[in-house]
C-alpha positions as CSV (number, residue, x, y, z in Angstrom):
1,M,-112.7,1.5,-107.7
2,K,-111.4,-0.6,-104.7
3,Q,-108.4,1.6,-104.3
4,K,-110.4,4.8,-104.8
5,I,-112.7,3.7,-101.9
6,A,-109.7,2.9,-99.8
7,N,-108.0,6.2,-100.5
8,K,-111.1,8.2,-99.6
9,A,-111.8,6.2,-96.5
10,K,-108.1,6.6,-95.4
11,E,-108.3,10.3,-95.9
12,M,-111.5,10.5,-93.8
13,F,-110.3,8.1,-91.1
14,L,-107.0,10.0,-90.6
15,R,-108.8,13.3,-90.4
16,F,-111.8,12.4,-88.2
17,G,-111.0,9.0,-86.7
18,Y,-112.2,5.6,-87.7
19,S,-115.2,5.5,-85.3
20,K,-116.6,8.8,-86.5
21,I,-116.9,7.8,-90.1
22,T,-119.6,5.5,-91.5
23,L,-119.6,3.7,-94.8
24,A,-122.6,5.8,-95.8
25,E,-120.5,9.0,-95.3
26,I,-117.7,7.5,-97.4
27,S,-120.1,6.6,-100.2
28,A,-121.8,10.0,-100.0
29,E,-118.4,11.8,-100.2
30,M,-117.5,9.7,-103.3
31,G,-120.9,10.0,-104.9
32,I,-121.4,6.2,-105.0
33,S,-123.7,3.8,-103.3
34,K,-122.9,1.9,-100.2
35,K,-123.5,-1.3,-102.2
36,T,-120.5,-0.3,-104.3
37,I,-118.4,-0.3,-101.2
38,Y,-119.7,-3.7,-100.2
39,N,-118.9,-5.1,-103.6
40,H,-115.2,-4.5,-102.7
41,F,-115.2,-4.8,-98.8
42,E,-117.4,-7.1,-96.8
43,S,-117.4,-4.6,-93.8
44,K,-116.0,-1.4,-92.5
45,D,-113.4,-3.5,-90.5
46,A,-112.3,-5.2,-93.7
47,L,-111.8,-1.8,-95.3
48,L,-109.8,-0.6,-92.2
49,Y,-107.5,-3.6,-92.3
50,Y,-107.0,-3.2,-96.0
51,I,-106.0,0.5,-95.5
52,I,-103.6,-0.5,-92.8
53,D,-101.9,-3.1,-95.0
54,Q,-101.8,-0.8,-98.0
55,S,-100.3,2.0,-95.8
56,R,-97.5,-0.4,-94.8
57,V,-96.8,-1.3,-98.4
58,Q,-96.8,2.3,-99.5
59,F,-94.5,3.4,-96.7
60,E,-92.0,0.6,-97.3
61,N,-92.0,1.4,-101.0
62,E,-91.2,5.0,-100.2
63,I,-88.3,3.9,-98.0
64,H,-86.9,1.6,-100.7
65,E,-87.1,4.4,-103.2
66,I,-85.0,6.6,-100.9
67,E,-82.5,3.8,-100.3
68,A,-82.3,3.1,-104.0
69,S,-81.2,6.7,-104.8
70,S,-77.6,6.0,-105.5
71,N,-76.7,9.6,-105.9
72,Q,-77.2,10.7,-102.3
73,A,-74.9,10.5,-99.3
74,F,-75.7,8.4,-96.3
75,R,-76.5,11.4,-94.2
76,E,-79.2,12.7,-96.6
77,M,-80.6,9.2,-96.9
78,V,-80.9,8.9,-93.1
79,M,-82.4,12.3,-92.9
80,Q,-85.1,11.6,-95.5
81,I,-86.0,8.2,-94.1
82,L,-86.2,9.4,-90.5
83,S,-88.3,12.3,-91.6
84,L,-90.6,9.9,-93.5
85,L,-90.8,7.7,-90.3
86,G,-91.6,10.7,-88.2
87,I,-94.3,12.1,-90.4
88,W,-95.8,8.6,-90.8
89,V,-96.1,8.3,-87.0
90,S,-97.3,11.8,-86.6
91,D,-100.0,11.5,-89.4
92,L,-101.4,8.4,-87.7
93,R,-101.8,10.1,-84.3
94,T,-105.6,11.0,-84.5
95,F,-106.3,7.7,-86.2
96,T,-104.5,5.6,-83.6
97,Q,-106.0,7.5,-80.6
98,D,-109.4,6.7,-82.0
99,L,-108.6,3.1,-82.6
100,A,-107.2,2.8,-79.0
101,K,-110.6,3.8,-77.6
102,N,-112.9,2.2,-80.2
103,H,-111.1,-0.7,-81.9
104,P,-108.3,-2.1,-79.7
105,E,-107.7,-5.1,-81.9
106,A,-107.0,-2.9,-84.9
107,K,-104.9,-0.6,-82.8
108,K,-102.7,-3.5,-81.7
109,Y,-102.5,-4.7,-85.3
110,L,-101.4,-1.2,-86.4
111,N,-98.9,-0.9,-83.6
112,D,-97.4,-4.3,-84.4
113,I,-96.9,-3.1,-88.0
114,R,-95.5,0.2,-87.0
115,K,-93.0,-1.4,-84.7
116,D,-92.0,-4.0,-87.2
117,V,-91.6,-1.5,-90.1
118,I,-89.9,1.3,-88.1
119,I,-87.6,-0.9,-86.2
120,K,-86.7,-3.1,-89.2
121,H,-85.8,-0.2,-91.5
122,A,-84.3,2.1,-88.9
123,M,-82.1,-0.7,-87.4
124,R,-81.0,-1.8,-90.9
125,I,-80.0,1.8,-91.8
126,M,-78.2,2.2,-88.5
127,E,-76.2,-1.0,-89.1
128,K,-75.3,0.3,-92.6
129,G,-74.0,3.5,-91.1
130,K,-72.0,1.6,-88.5
131,K,-70.4,-0.6,-91.2
132,Q,-69.5,2.5,-93.2
133,G,-67.9,4.0,-90.1
134,L,-70.3,6.9,-90.1
135,L,-72.2,6.1,-86.9
136,D,-71.0,5.2,-83.4
137,N,-71.2,1.5,-82.8
138,D,-72.6,1.7,-79.3
139,A,-75.9,1.9,-77.4
140,R,-76.2,5.6,-78.2
141,S,-77.5,4.8,-81.7
142,A,-80.3,2.6,-80.3
143,L,-81.1,5.2,-77.7
144,A,-81.2,7.9,-80.4
145,L,-83.7,5.8,-82.3
146,F,-85.8,5.4,-79.2
147,I,-85.7,9.2,-78.5
148,F,-86.7,9.8,-82.1
149,L,-89.7,7.5,-82.0
150,A,-90.9,8.9,-78.6
151,T,-90.5,12.4,-80.0
152,A,-92.4,11.5,-83.2
153,E,-95.4,10.5,-81.0
154,K,-95.5,13.9,-79.3
155,V,-94.6,16.3,-82.1
156,S,-98.1,16.5,-83.5
157,D,-99.8,16.3,-80.2
158,T,-101.3,19.8,-79.8
159,D,-102.6,19.0,-76.3
160,Y,-99.0,18.2,-75.2
161,H,-97.7,21.5,-76.7
162,K,-100.4,23.4,-74.8
163,D,-99.0,22.1,-71.5
164,L,-95.6,23.4,-72.3
165,P,-94.5,27.0,-71.6
166,A,-95.0,29.3,-74.6
167,E,-91.5,30.6,-74.4
168,L,-90.3,27.0,-74.9
169,T,-92.4,26.3,-78.0
170,A,-92.3,29.8,-79.5
171,G,-89.4,29.1,-81.9
172,F,-90.7,25.7,-83.0
173,P,-91.5,25.4,-86.8
174,A,-95.2,25.3,-87.3
175,N,-94.9,22.6,-90.0
176,P,-94.4,19.1,-88.5
177,A,-92.0,18.2,-91.4
178,D,-89.8,21.1,-90.6
179,L,-89.9,20.3,-86.9
180,F,-88.9,16.7,-87.7
181,Q,-85.9,17.9,-89.8
182,N,-84.6,19.9,-86.8
183,I,-85.1,16.9,-84.4
184,I,-83.5,14.5,-86.9
185,E,-80.5,16.9,-87.3
186,I,-80.0,17.1,-83.5
187,I,-80.2,13.3,-83.1
188,Y,-78.0,12.6,-86.1
189,Q,-75.3,14.9,-84.8
190,G,-75.3,13.0,-81.5
191,I,-74.7,9.6,-83.1
192,K,-72.4,10.3,-86.0
193,K,-68.7,9.7,-85.7
């Protein structure tokens, strides 16, 4: 039941923002009592931090699964992992904006995790590519990672897109995953040997 509560709360927090959802709304959506939630989480904050920690574990497990696939080439592995990183950053956008305004401590905690996870995995993969002679061993690889992370923050920002000329964005894929694939391909081409 604990994981079901966390899953439903995560879904609602990501869609509407943490501050806009109450435990009563979560319990009503699930058809359970608020007391049932309190049996597993002492507060809404405890539920929030549990969700953040579980998201990290799930995300890292997905990265390890991709890395463990022995039948794929380095390029495909990089593309899949960067796509996963980008989508993770993009999916958290509404949630993190809400936390920034309404729960700065949780926003800092989430940002620290994001930085740690993204940097740790991305840098390890880049080092692997450099050792295999597939990526340039210079500052361009680090700059490419920086560009990718900055881009991931803006890809799903509809307000940012509205400020751009329509002729610039007209050919962009509507699906963020497809857009990430294009961005990743451009960045990868710039850092490969």
